[in-house]
Structure formats: structure tokens, C-alpha cells
Backbone bond lengths (Angstrom), bond angles and torsions (degrees), N, CA, C in turn:
res aa  C-N    CA-C-N  psi(-1)  N-CA   C-N-CA  omega(-1)  CA-C   N-CA-C  phi
1 M - - - 1.446 - - 1.531 110.63 -
2 A 1.313 116.75 -44.18 1.462 120.47 -179.64 1.521 111.09 -64.28
3 R 1.327 117.08 -36.06 1.471 119.87 179.05 1.519 111.34 -65.21
4 R 1.330 116.66 -39.27 1.461 119.00 178.47 1.525 110.84 -65.13
5 N 1.329 116.10 -39.66 1.465 119.53 178.33 1.524 110.62 -64.98
6 L 1.332 116.40 -41.57 1.456 120.39 178.34 1.528 110.18 -63.05
7 A 1.328 116.89 -43.36 1.462 120.55 178.69 1.527 110.61 -61.07
8 A 1.303 117.44 -41.45 1.464 120.93 179.31 1.526 110.93 -64.07
9 V 1.318 117.08 -41.13 1.463 120.67 178.65 1.522 110.12 -64.90
10 L 1.334 117.83 -44.01 1.462 120.86 -179.56 1.521 111.49 -62.93
11 I 1.323 116.80 -38.63 1.461 119.98 178.97 1.525 110.42 -62.36
12 L 1.322 116.32 -35.90 1.457 120.14 179.85 1.521 113.20 -79.48
13 V 1.335 117.25 -33.84 1.457 121.10 -172.80 1.520 112.85 -89.53
14 L 1.323 119.15 -37.15 1.464 120.92 -174.12 1.524 114.14 -54.93
15 P 1.336 119.69 -40.71 1.462 117.41 -179.65 1.529 114.34 -63.64
16 I 1.333 118.61 -20.27 1.458 119.28 -178.14 1.524 113.00 -100.40
17 L 1.341 117.21 0.05 1.454 119.71 176.51 1.520 109.86 -70.03
18 P 1.334 117.92 151.06 1.458 119.75 -178.57 1.517 111.77 -63.01
19 G 1.301 116.35 142.77 1.457 123.26 177.33 1.506 108.17 -154.37
20 H 1.309 116.60 -144.89 1.455 118.82 -177.97 1.521 112.35 -68.31
21 A 1.335 118.11 -19.72 1.466 120.28 178.93 1.528 111.03 -64.44
22 D 1.325 117.31 -29.16 1.454 121.19 -179.32 1.528 112.44 -94.98
23 A 1.319 116.92 2.68 1.458 120.18 -176.52 1.522 110.23 -60.31
24 R 1.297 115.55 141.43 1.462 121.14 -178.56 1.518 111.83 -97.77
25 C 1.309 118.01 10.13 1.456 121.15 178.75 1.523 109.60 -79.97
26 S 1.312 115.38 168.48 1.463 120.85 -179.78 1.521 110.32 -60.65
27 R 1.297 115.27 159.24 1.476 120.67 -178.49 1.525 110.51 -61.37
28 T 1.322 117.26 -38.94 1.462 121.16 179.89 1.526 110.78 -62.17
29 L 1.329 116.25 -46.76 1.454 120.37 179.52 1.531 110.50 -65.86
30 T 1.312 117.00 -40.95 1.463 120.79 179.11 1.524 110.59 -62.72
31 D 1.333 118.00 -41.12 1.467 120.89 177.14 1.529 111.26 -62.19
32 S 1.338 116.88 -39.72 1.470 120.59 177.49 1.521 110.98 -65.13
33 I 1.319 116.45 -38.64 1.468 120.62 177.73 1.519 109.81 -62.63
34 I 1.317 117.25 -44.58 1.467 121.45 -178.70 1.527 110.63 -62.02
35 R 1.345 117.07 -43.46 1.474 119.67 178.89 1.527 110.98 -63.93
36 A 1.328 116.76 -42.45 1.462 120.36 179.13 1.525 110.46 -65.31
37 E 1.337 116.99 -41.43 1.466 120.52 178.80 1.517 111.46 -59.56
38 R 1.322 116.86 -40.55 1.468 120.74 -179.02 1.525 110.31 -57.92
39 L 1.317 116.49 -45.04 1.463 120.12 -179.67 1.524 110.75 -71.38
40 V 1.315 117.13 -48.88 1.460 121.05 -175.69 1.531 110.81 -64.53
41 D 1.324 117.45 -38.09 1.468 119.81 178.92 1.520 112.57 -67.29
42 S 1.333 117.57 -20.07 1.464 119.55 177.93 1.531 111.86 -79.61
43 L 1.326 117.52 -11.35 1.464 122.29 177.38 1.519 108.69 -82.77
44 R 1.305 117.11 125.93 1.467 121.21 -175.04 1.525 111.94 -125.56
45 P 1.328 117.53 78.74 1.469 119.13 175.60 1.527 109.67 -80.04
46 E 1.329 116.81 77.92 1.460 121.53 -171.33 1.522 114.45 -93.89
47 K 1.314 117.44 -19.66 1.457 120.17 -177.42 1.521 109.75 -102.34
48 G 1.314 115.84 138.30 1.454 119.86 175.57 1.515 110.56 -61.09
49 G 1.303 117.54 133.07 1.456 121.39 178.95 1.515 114.04 79.52
50 Q 1.324 117.41 5.53 1.461 120.35 179.60 1.527 108.64 -64.93
51 A 1.312 116.69 124.24 1.453 120.39 -174.07 1.526 112.79 -84.00
52 R 1.315 118.39 -42.06 1.462 121.63 -174.40 1.518 110.97 -126.46
53 V 1.330 114.74 143.48 1.458 121.09 173.66 1.519 107.17 -132.28
54 F 1.328 115.88 152.94 1.454 121.16 -175.82 1.524 109.83 -121.22
55 A 1.336 114.81 138.80 1.460 121.14 177.77 1.522 109.00 -86.64
56 Y 1.321 116.06 169.66 1.458 121.03 -178.46 1.527 112.18 -60.80
57 D 1.338 118.17 -24.55 1.460 121.05 -179.40 1.529 112.97 -90.75
58 G 1.337 116.73 4.46 1.458 121.43 178.28 1.514 114.48 92.06
59 S 1.322 118.03 -6.59 1.456 119.57 179.21 1.532 109.71 -69.62
60 E 1.320 115.20 148.90 1.466 122.35 -172.31 1.528 110.20 -114.64
61 Y 1.339 115.11 136.00 1.454 122.08 -179.92 1.517 109.24 -134.98
62 T 1.324 115.97 160.05 1.456 118.37 170.17 1.525 107.15 -79.25
63 A 1.312 116.51 159.76 1.461 120.50 178.19 1.527 109.92 -61.99
64 G 1.321 116.85 -36.37 1.460 121.11 178.25 1.522 111.99 -63.40
65 E 1.335 116.96 -41.79 1.464 120.20 177.47 1.528 110.57 -63.43
66 A 1.325 116.45 -41.12 1.465 120.55 179.90 1.523 110.65 -61.40
67 L 1.313 116.58 -46.21 1.471 119.91 -179.97 1.526 110.98 -66.64
68 W 1.332 117.20 -37.95 1.455 121.31 178.17 1.528 110.32 -62.11
69 M 1.344 116.95 -44.68 1.465 120.24 -179.83 1.524 111.31 -65.43
70 K 1.319 117.36 -38.92 1.470 120.46 177.45 1.529 110.65 -61.40
71 G 1.327 116.62 -42.60 1.452 120.79 178.06 1.522 112.35 -65.83
72 K 1.327 116.93 -41.34 1.468 121.08 178.62 1.525 110.67 -62.72
73 L 1.341 117.21 -41.80 1.457 119.31 179.95 1.520 111.65 -66.92
74 R 1.327 117.40 -34.69 1.474 119.61 174.66 1.529 110.08 -62.25
75 A 1.336 116.29 -41.02 1.461 120.25 178.72 1.526 111.23 -65.86
76 V 1.324 117.01 -39.78 1.464 121.22 178.50 1.527 110.09 -61.54
77 L 1.317 116.98 -46.13 1.468 120.39 179.53 1.523 111.27 -63.42
78 A 1.321 116.43 -39.51 1.473 119.58 178.84 1.528 110.11 -64.09
79 E 1.324 117.03 -41.17 1.459 120.21 179.25 1.527 111.39 -67.32
80 C 1.323 117.18 -38.20 1.463 119.89 176.33 1.526 110.37 -64.63
81 N 1.310 116.82 -41.18 1.461 119.89 179.21 1.525 112.09 -66.49
82 R 1.342 116.94 -23.10 1.471 121.26 174.61 1.525 111.04 -89.80
83 D 1.348 115.66 5.08 1.468 122.00 -179.81 1.524 110.64 62.61
84 D 1.346 115.88 42.71 1.464 121.94 -177.12 1.526 109.35 -121.13
85 E 1.325 115.30 69.04 1.456 120.97 -177.29 1.523 112.13 -66.00
86 T 1.330 117.96 -28.16 1.461 120.65 -178.43 1.527 111.89 -64.63
87 H 1.335 118.40 -29.90 1.459 120.85 176.46 1.527 111.68 -91.61
88 A 1.323 117.14 -25.69 1.465 120.91 -178.92 1.524 111.31 -70.24
89 L 1.310 117.33 -40.14 1.461 121.30 -175.63 1.531 113.77 -60.58
90 P 1.340 119.93 -48.74 1.472 118.10 178.61 1.531 112.90 -62.99
91 E 1.330 116.77 -35.65 1.474 120.45 178.23 1.526 110.12 -63.31
92 L 1.332 116.62 -45.83 1.460 120.83 179.85 1.523 110.40 -65.99
93 T 1.321 117.12 -37.32 1.464 120.84 178.72 1.520 111.44 -60.55
94 E 1.331 117.62 -38.48 1.464 120.58 177.29 1.525 110.72 -61.57
95 V 1.316 117.23 -43.06 1.470 121.22 179.04 1.524 109.90 -64.23
96 L 1.332 116.80 -47.79 1.459 120.39 -177.75 1.524 112.25 -64.71
97 T 1.329 117.27 -32.53 1.460 120.76 176.68 1.524 110.60 -63.60
98 L 1.336 116.64 -43.34 1.461 120.55 177.79 1.520 110.60 -65.94
99 V 1.323 117.76 -40.75 1.468 121.53 178.90 1.517 109.50 -60.66
100 R 1.347 117.35 -47.05 1.458 120.67 179.92 1.526 111.89 -61.96
101 A 1.326 117.57 -35.78 1.456 121.55 -179.79 1.531 111.76 -66.58
102 H 1.328 117.13 -26.58 1.458 121.25 -178.13 1.526 113.21 -103.04
103 H 1.315 117.20 -3.95 1.458 119.87 -174.97 1.518 111.07 -66.00
104 R 1.308 114.91 138.05 1.477 120.43 179.16 1.494 111.08 -93.96
């Protein structure tokens, strides 16, 4: 019963938690973050030892690359929320470089 209540609360609260909508970076950088998030969020390295994961566009990554990109995007969002675009941009560029290298 408590788990169902917790799930109901999370469903209501998660959409209002801070994310890229509250980012203080420029609109251009925020748009790039959103596009990168869409691809990276489609990667699901859910099984231990899973070697390959596929994005919604068919591009293929290792599970390690997927987790690395997810971590980098979290860092980019944190830097934007601290109003630190100068550190966010190089981090995002690293992610986008890897995405471009794997793009089909």
C-alpha cells in the first residue's frame, strides 16, 4: 500500500522537479541539451554486462558510452542551473561529438 502511495506521489511531483526547463543557459545551448537528452534517454543499458544499446534513431553505443553520456548531461544541467555556461558548453560538446561519431 505504501509503495502505491509513493508511486502516486512521484507521478505527481516528478514533472515539476527542476530540469532543463529551469536551466539558466542560453536558449541555443538549452535546445542542444534537449536534443541530446532525447537521444541519450532512449539508450537503455538496463542489464548487467549488456554490451550494446541502441538509440531511437538506430545508432549503436556501448553500455559504458550510454552511462557516460547520461552522467555528462547531468553535469551539464547542473552547471546550467549554477549559471555556469562556460563549463557546460565543453561538457555538452563532448557528448555531441560522440553522438555525431555514432550517427547513422
